[in-house]
C-alpha positions as CSV (number, residue, x, y, z in Angstrom):
1,M,-8.0,-8.3,-25.0
2,T,-5.3,-9.4,-22.5
3,R,-5.2,-6.7,-19.8
4,A,-5.0,-6.7,-16.1
5,I,-6.0,-4.3,-13.4
6,V,-4.5,-4.6,-9.9
7,L,-5.9,-2.5,-7.1
8,V,-3.8,-2.4,-3.9
9,L,-5.9,-1.4,-1.0
10,D,-2.9,-0.2,1.0
11,S,-2.9,-1.9,4.5
12,F,-6.2,-3.7,4.2
13,G,-5.4,-6.9,6.0
14,I,-8.0,-9.6,6.8
15,G,-6.5,-11.4,9.8
16,A,-3.3,-12.1,11.6
17,A,-0.6,-13.9,9.5
18,P,0.7,-17.3,10.7
19,D,3.9,-15.6,11.8
20,A,2.2,-12.5,13.3
21,A,3.5,-13.3,16.8
22,R,7.0,-12.8,15.7
23,F,6.1,-9.2,14.9
24,G,4.0,-8.6,18.0
25,D,0.8,-8.7,15.9
26,E,-0.9,-11.9,17.0
27,G,-4.6,-11.2,16.9
28,A,-4.5,-8.2,14.5
29,D,-7.3,-8.1,12.0
30,T,-7.9,-4.9,10.1
31,L,-11.2,-5.9,8.5
32,G,-12.6,-7.8,11.4
33,H,-11.8,-5.2,14.0
34,I,-13.3,-2.4,11.9
35,A,-16.4,-4.4,11.4
36,A,-16.7,-5.1,15.1
37,A,-16.3,-1.4,15.9
38,C,-19.0,-0.5,13.4
39,A,-21.3,-3.2,14.9
40,R,-20.8,-1.6,18.4
41,G,-21.8,1.8,17.1
42,E,-18.3,3.2,17.5
43,C,-17.9,4.4,13.9
44,D,-21.1,6.4,13.6
45,D,-19.1,9.3,12.2
46,R,-17.8,10.7,8.9
47,G,-21.2,10.5,7.3
48,R,-21.7,6.8,8.0
49,S,-23.5,4.7,10.6
50,G,-24.4,1.2,11.5
51,P,-22.7,-2.1,10.5
52,L,-19.9,-2.1,8.0
53,H,-21.6,-2.1,4.5
54,L,-19.4,-3.4,1.7
55,P,-21.9,-5.1,-0.7
56,N,-19.7,-4.9,-3.9
57,L,-16.5,-6.2,-2.2
58,A,-18.7,-8.9,-0.6
59,R,-19.9,-9.9,-4.0
60,L,-16.3,-10.4,-5.1
61,G,-15.7,-12.6,-2.1
62,L,-14.2,-10.4,0.5
63,L,-16.2,-11.6,3.5
64,H,-15.7,-15.3,2.4
65,A,-12.0,-14.7,2.2
66,H,-11.9,-13.2,5.7
67,R,-13.9,-16.1,7.1
68,E,-11.5,-18.6,5.5
69,A,-8.5,-16.6,7.0
70,T,-9.9,-16.2,10.5
71,G,-12.4,-19.0,11.0
72,G,-15.4,-16.7,11.5
73,W,-17.6,-14.1,9.7
74,A,-16.9,-10.4,10.3
75,E,-19.3,-9.1,12.9
76,D,-22.8,-8.0,11.8
77,V,-21.9,-7.8,8.1
78,A,-24.5,-8.6,5.3
79,L,-23.5,-11.6,3.2
80,P,-24.1,-11.3,-0.5
81,D,-26.8,-13.3,-2.3
82,E,-24.2,-14.3,-4.9
83,V,-20.4,-14.2,-5.1
84,I,-19.2,-13.3,-8.6
85,G,-15.5,-13.4,-7.9
86,A,-12.8,-15.9,-7.0
87,W,-11.5,-15.3,-3.5
88,G,-8.6,-16.3,-1.3
89,H,-6.2,-15.0,1.2
90,A,-2.4,-14.8,0.9
91,R,0.4,-14.8,3.5
92,E,3.6,-12.8,3.1
93,I,6.9,-14.6,3.0
94,S,9.1,-11.5,2.8
95,S,11.1,-10.6,5.9
96,G,9.2,-7.4,6.7
97,K,5.7,-5.9,6.8
98,D,6.6,-2.8,4.8
99,T,5.2,-1.3,1.6
100,P,8.1,-2.2,-0.8
101,S,8.3,-5.8,0.5
102,G,4.6,-6.3,0.1
103,H,4.3,-4.7,-3.4
104,W,7.4,-6.5,-4.7
105,E,6.1,-9.8,-3.5
106,I,2.8,-9.1,-5.2
107,A,4.7,-8.6,-8.4
108,G,6.5,-12.0,-8.0
109,V,9.7,-11.0,-6.1
110,P,9.7,-11.7,-2.3
111,V,12.2,-9.9,-0.1
112,R,14.3,-12.5,1.6
113,F,17.0,-10.3,2.9
114,D,16.6,-8.1,6.0
115,W,16.2,-4.4,5.6
116,G,18.2,-2.0,7.7
117,Y,16.3,-0.3,10.5
118,F,16.9,2.6,12.8
119,L,15.7,1.0,16.1
120,D,16.4,3.7,18.7
121,A,13.3,5.8,19.5
122,Q,15.4,8.9,20.2
123,D,18.6,9.9,18.5
124,S,17.6,7.4,15.9
125,F,20.1,8.2,13.2
126,P,23.9,7.8,13.3
127,P,25.6,11.2,13.8
128,E,27.9,10.6,10.9
129,L,24.9,10.1,8.6
130,L,23.3,13.4,9.7
131,D,26.6,15.3,9.5
132,A,27.0,14.1,6.0
133,L,23.5,15.1,5.0
134,V,23.8,18.5,6.5
135,R,27.1,19.1,4.8
136,E,26.3,17.7,1.3
137,A,22.7,19.1,1.2
138,E,24.0,22.5,2.6
139,L,21.5,22.5,5.4
140,P,21.6,24.6,8.6
141,G,21.1,21.4,10.5
142,V,18.2,19.0,11.2
143,I,15.6,18.5,13.9
144,G,13.6,15.5,15.0
145,N,15.9,12.5,14.8
146,C,13.4,10.1,16.4
147,H,10.6,7.7,15.8
148,A,7.4,9.5,15.2
149,S,4.0,9.7,13.5
150,G,4.2,12.1,10.6
151,T,1.3,14.3,11.6
152,E,2.4,14.4,15.2
153,I,6.0,15.5,14.5
154,I,4.9,18.2,12.0
155,A,2.5,19.6,14.6
156,R,5.3,19.5,17.3
157,L,8.3,20.7,15.3
158,G,6.8,22.5,12.3
159,E,7.1,26.0,13.8
160,E,10.7,25.4,14.8
161,H,11.4,24.2,11.2
162,L,9.9,27.5,9.9
163,A,12.0,29.6,12.3
164,S,15.3,27.7,11.7
165,G,15.0,26.3,8.2
166,K,16.1,22.9,9.5
167,P,14.3,19.9,8.0
168,I,12.5,17.5,10.3
169,V,13.9,14.0,10.0
170,Y,12.3,11.0,11.5
171,T,11.7,7.3,11.1
172,S,9.4,4.5,12.4
173,A,9.4,0.7,12.8
174,D,9.7,0.5,9.0
175,S,12.9,0.7,7.0
176,V,12.5,4.3,6.2
177,F,14.1,7.8,6.5
178,Q,11.5,10.5,6.3
179,I,12.1,14.3,5.7
180,A,9.4,16.8,6.3
181,T,9.7,20.5,5.2
182,H,7.3,23.3,4.5
183,E,6.4,23.2,0.9
184,E,6.6,26.9,0.3
185,A,9.1,28.2,2.9
186,F,11.6,25.5,2.2
187,G,10.7,24.7,-1.3
188,L,9.4,21.5,-2.9
189,E,12.3,21.0,-5.4
190,R,14.8,21.7,-2.6
191,L,13.1,19.0,-0.4
192,Y,13.3,16.5,-3.3
193,A,17.0,17.3,-3.8
194,V,17.7,16.7,-0.1
195,C,15.9,13.4,-0.3
196,E,18.0,12.4,-3.3
197,T,21.1,13.2,-1.3
198,A,19.8,11.1,1.6
199,R,19.0,8.2,-0.7
200,R,22.6,8.1,-1.8
201,L,24.0,8.4,1.7
202,L,21.8,5.7,3.0
203,K,23.0,3.0,0.6
204,P,25.4,1.4,3.2
205,Y,22.5,1.2,5.7
206,N,20.2,-0.8,3.4
207,I,17.2,1.4,4.1
208,G,14.1,0.7,1.9
209,R,12.7,4.1,1.4
210,V,13.4,7.8,1.7
211,I,10.1,9.7,1.8
212,A,9.6,13.4,1.1
213,R,6.9,14.8,3.4
214,P,6.0,18.3,2.3
215,F,3.4,20.3,4.4
216,T,1.8,23.7,4.4
217,G,0.3,26.0,7.0
218,K,1.4,28.8,9.3
219,R,1.3,27.3,12.8
220,A,0.9,23.9,14.5
221,A,-2.9,24.1,14.5
222,D,-3.2,24.3,10.7
223,F,-0.2,22.4,9.4
224,A,-1.2,19.8,6.8
225,R,0.7,17.4,4.6
226,T,0.2,17.9,0.9
227,A,-0.2,15.5,-2.0
228,N,3.3,16.1,-3.2
229,R,4.8,13.3,-1.2
230,R,7.5,11.4,-3.1
231,D,9.1,8.0,-2.2
232,Y,12.7,7.2,-3.1
233,S,12.9,3.4,-3.1
234,V,15.8,1.1,-3.8
235,E,15.3,-1.0,-6.9
236,P,13.8,-4.5,-6.6
237,P,16.4,-7.3,-6.2
238,S,15.3,-9.0,-9.4
239,P,12.9,-8.2,-12.3
240,T,9.3,-7.9,-11.2
241,L,6.2,-8.6,-13.2
242,L,6.2,-4.9,-14.2
243,Q,9.7,-5.2,-15.7
244,K,9.0,-8.5,-17.4
245,L,5.9,-7.2,-19.1
246,H,7.5,-4.0,-20.1
247,A,10.5,-5.8,-21.5
248,D,8.2,-8.1,-23.5
249,G,6.5,-5.1,-25.2
250,G,3.6,-4.6,-22.8
251,E,2.4,-1.4,-21.3
252,V,2.5,-0.7,-17.5
253,I,0.5,2.2,-16.2
254,A,1.4,3.0,-12.6
255,I,-1.2,5.1,-10.7
256,G,-0.6,6.9,-7.4
257,K,2.6,5.9,-5.7
258,I,3.1,2.6,-7.6
259,A,6.0,4.0,-9.7
260,D,7.9,5.2,-6.6
261,I,7.4,1.9,-4.8
262,Y,9.0,0.0,-7.8
263,A,11.7,2.7,-8.2
264,H,10.1,3.4,-11.7
265,C,11.5,0.0,-12.9
266,G,9.3,-1.4,-15.6
267,V,6.9,1.5,-15.7
268,S,5.7,2.8,-19.1
269,R,3.6,5.7,-17.8
270,T,3.1,7.3,-14.4
271,V,-0.2,8.9,-13.4
272,K,-0.1,11.0,-10.2
273,A,-3.3,11.3,-8.3
274,S,-4.2,12.1,-4.7
275,G,-7.3,10.9,-2.8
276,H,-9.3,7.7,-3.5
277,D,-11.8,9.4,-5.9
278,A,-9.0,10.8,-8.0
279,L,-7.2,7.4,-8.0
280,M,-10.3,5.6,-9.1
281,D,-11.0,8.2,-11.8
282,A,-7.4,7.8,-13.1
283,T,-7.9,4.0,-13.1
284,L,-11.1,4.3,-15.1
285,T,-9.4,6.7,-17.6
286,A,-6.5,4.4,-18.0
287,L,-8.8,1.4,-18.6
288,N,-10.5,3.4,-21.4
289,E,-7.2,4.2,-23.0
290,T,-5.2,1.0,-22.8
291,G,-4.9,-1.7,-25.3
292,E,-3.6,-5.3,-25.6
293,R,-1.0,-6.5,-23.0
294,S,-1.5,-3.7,-20.6
295,L,-1.2,-3.7,-16.8
296,I,-2.9,-0.9,-14.8
297,M,-1.7,-0.9,-11.1
298,T,-3.1,1.5,-8.6
299,N,-2.3,2.0,-4.9
300,F,-5.1,3.4,-2.7
301,V,-2.8,4.9,0.0
302,D,-5.2,6.7,2.2
303,F,-6.4,3.5,3.8
304,D,-2.9,3.3,5.3
305,M,-1.6,6.8,5.5
306,V,-4.7,8.7,6.5
307,H,-6.6,6.1,8.5
308,G,-4.5,3.0,9.5
309,H,-1.4,4.8,10.9
310,R,-3.6,7.4,12.6
311,R,-5.7,4.6,14.2
312,D,-8.8,6.3,12.8
313,V,-11.3,3.4,12.8
314,A,-14.3,5.4,11.7
315,G,-12.4,7.1,8.9
316,Y,-11.1,3.7,7.7
317,A,-14.7,2.3,7.7
318,A,-16.0,5.3,5.8
319,A,-13.1,5.1,3.2
320,L,-13.9,1.4,2.6
321,E,-17.5,2.1,2.1
322,H,-16.8,4.9,-0.3
323,F,-14.4,2.7,-2.3
324,D,-17.1,0.0,-2.4
325,V,-19.6,2.5,-3.9
326,R,-17.2,3.3,-6.7
327,L,-16.3,-0.3,-7.5
328,P,-19.3,-1.0,-9.8
329,E,-18.0,1.7,-12.2
330,L,-14.9,-0.4,-12.7
331,L,-16.6,-3.7,-12.9
332,A,-18.9,-2.4,-15.6
333,R,-16.0,-1.5,-17.9
334,L,-14.1,-4.8,-17.7
335,G,-13.8,-6.8,-20.9
336,D,-14.3,-10.6,-21.0
337,D,-10.6,-11.2,-21.1
338,D,-9.6,-8.6,-18.6
339,L,-8.3,-9.8,-15.2
340,L,-9.1,-7.7,-12.1
341,I,-7.3,-8.4,-8.9
342,L,-7.9,-6.6,-5.6
343,T,-5.4,-7.2,-2.8
344,A,-3.3,-5.4,-0.1
345,D,0.4,-5.1,0.7
346,H,0.2,-5.6,4.6
347,G,-2.1,-4.8,7.4
348,C,-2.5,-1.6,9.5
349,D,-5.2,-2.5,12.0
350,P,-6.6,0.9,13.2
351,T,-7.6,-0.7,16.6
352,W,-4.0,-1.9,17.2
353,H,-1.5,-0.5,19.7
354,G,1.1,1.9,18.3
355,T,1.0,3.4,14.8
356,D,2.8,0.8,12.7
357,H,1.8,-1.8,10.1
358,T,0.4,-5.1,11.3
359,R,1.6,-8.5,10.0
360,E,-1.6,-9.9,8.3
361,V,-2.8,-12.0,5.5
362,V,-4.3,-10.1,2.6
363,P,-7.4,-10.6,0.4
364,V,-7.0,-11.9,-3.1
365,L,-10.1,-11.1,-5.0
366,A,-10.2,-11.8,-8.7
367,R,-12.6,-11.6,-11.6
368,G,-12.4,-12.2,-15.3
369,A,-10.0,-14.1,-17.6
370,G,-12.2,-17.2,-17.3
371,L,-12.0,-17.5,-13.5
372,V,-14.8,-19.5,-12.0
373,P,-16.4,-17.9,-8.9
374,G,-15.3,-19.7,-5.7
375,T,-12.5,-20.1,-3.3
376,L,-8.8,-19.9,-4.3
377,G,-8.0,-21.0,-0.8
378,A,-5.0,-20.1,1.4
379,R,-2.2,-18.8,-0.9
380,A,1.3,-19.6,0.4
381,T,2.7,-16.2,-0.8
382,F,1.7,-12.9,-2.2
383,A,3.8,-14.0,-5.2
384,D,0.9,-16.2,-6.3
385,I,-0.5,-13.0,-7.7
386,G,2.6,-12.2,-9.7
387,Q,2.7,-15.8,-11.0
388,S,-0.9,-15.6,-12.0
389,L,-0.4,-12.3,-13.8
390,A,2.7,-13.8,-15.6
391,D,0.4,-16.7,-16.7
392,H,-2.2,-14.2,-17.9
393,F,0.3,-12.4,-20.0
394,A,2.1,-15.5,-21.2
395,L,5.4,-14.4,-19.6
396,P,8.1,-16.8,-18.2
397,P,7.2,-18.0,-14.7
398,F,8.8,-16.6,-11.5
399,A,10.8,-18.8,-9.1
400,D,8.2,-18.1,-6.4
401,G,4.5,-18.5,-6.4
402,T,1.8,-20.7,-8.0
403,S,-0.7,-19.4,-10.5
404,F,-4.3,-19.6,-9.4
405,L,-5.5,-19.2,-13.0
406,I,-4.5,-22.8,-14.0
407,D,-6.9,-24.6,-11.6
408,S,-9.5,-21.9,-11.4
409,Q,-10.5,-21.2,-15.0
410,G,-13.6,-22.6,-16.6
411,D,-13.6,-24.7,-19.7
412,P,-12.8,-22.8,-23.0
């Protein structure tokens, strides 16, 4: 049965990319720095302790991929007795280190144009943009208008939002316009409508995403973002793997925020889930239900949103170990012809300065479809993944990328 399962461990980089210095990220290493912190006893929290323990990811080749990417083993990790996967590391050729660019390149379409950004830390948005949003969305005004961490700005301005009814608008180093409102007091559907208006108004600015950030709570001490986040992305500049497979009669199941990232282009079915356990459960259910020529793609967002951006090293380590514990459930359900790929869309080193993504290479861990365990080497672009999936599904090739299936499959 020709199927593929792609798991995106959002932000799980494995070493600074060759061009990391251009982004101020020279020396970043999400996996390596988490392992080092665990080895120093700095992550003995969240129900875990000791060195970073990822035996199942290690058996797929994660630690070997990291060694090839950085030149050294992650600190104090246990190496597997046997590697059962094909492993490599891929660099990004897209112009940014954001979520859409990474995902689109994974699906065969690198982003070669420059996104628009709001660079000013304060008064970030043009007055004419905010004036139009207030007018067309019939708002009493907006507050925020700055670069900020989402949890920080909700704690700081959430009570003012409740008192005034004014949405909180903010951005970051990414090409993004974020809107936070109280899910109950402001209303979830109203927030989505405001985001749709913002998406339309932002077209001249070439901004990658508008993100709805609903939260609940009564005061700063107990404000919490909910699972009803929604991303409004622009459409990819050319057909991705998802669109090519869907157009060729295949089925594409998008789990988590995958559908939003691809602007719902080429998606047969969307499955919403929040939290890594729910995302893994949804992936397993989809695997039980899908047939020939199906792609299941899942984004595990909490690595990035909950731990990476918040610079929560212990939480990131615990989340990785919990993901690793669930992985055998998926491996046990793979058919002989299924292709499993684990990768990431960028880095977000929780030991790094600031709160933004880090420009890193990402793991490419693959199993099934005749792949022989061993190294896939350094991949010149994330698009090698999309090209390999196109090869797997017998689709026309992309302009970018080289399939790693051709040279890495065993004899028939």
